[in-house]
N, C-alpha and C positions, 0 to 999 in steps of 0.2 A: 504494500500500499504506500501511498505518498504521505507527505508530511501533513497535509490538510486532513487526510483521514485519520492519521495518528493523533492529531490535535482533537479531533471529534471524540476519539476513543478516551483520551485523557479527560476531557470535559465530562464524559459519561462515567468517570470513576474507575476506568480500566488502566492497566499498565501497558506500556509499549517499549520497544527497543528496536534497534537496527540489527539486521542479520550480520552486517559487516563489522559490528563491535566485537573485538577479540577478548573482552573480559567476561569471565563466567558469572552469570547471575546478575548482570547489570540491566537495569531498566529505569524508566522515568514514570513519575506519578505526579498528579496534581494535588497540591496542598491548598485546600480551600481558605479563602479569607475568613478572618475571625476578629473579634474585638476582645481584648484583655487588659487588665490593669497591671501596670509596672510594679514588680515586687522583688526583682533581683537584677544582678549585674548581667550583661553590660549596660542594659537600659537605665538602671539606677544612677549610672554616671552621667546620663544625658537628661532624663526626666525625673521629676519628683516622684517618690513612691505614691502609688494610687492613680497616677495619670492614665487615662484610658487611651490605648493605642489601637488603631485600625490597621490590622495586619493584612496586607493585600495577598490575594491568591497568587501562586507562583508554581513553577515546575521544579521538582527535585529529582536527583538521580541517586539511585541505590548503586554503589560502586562494587567492583569486584572484591574489594577489601572489606565489604560489609559495612561501609559507612555511608552516610547520606550527605550530599552536597547540593547547593543551588546549581541549576543547569541553565545554560544559554546555548541556543541553537547556532551552529555554524552555517555558512552558506551551503556547504556540502550536505549538512543534515536537512536543511530546508528543501533542497533540490533532489534528495535521495528517493528512490522508489522501493527500498528494501526494509520499510518499517513493518513490524508485525506486532500483534497483541501478545503479551506475556501473560500466561495463565498460572 
């Protein structure tokens, strides 16, 4: 599938990955937006405790090292036709 299809899957709560990625177990998932009150670092160093924060939806990646990082699409990712749903 193409990136547009993959994005639709993400918005539907599904996980996606590219066939060409060489790390085992890597996939993307959508983190929905939320609202929360600041109660710990690092935000306590920026905002007073209790400040309400609007956390915007974004895409994260589960890496081959079993960590989670923010993800940003490259031009290659956007133009790729090797996206697939991860079950």
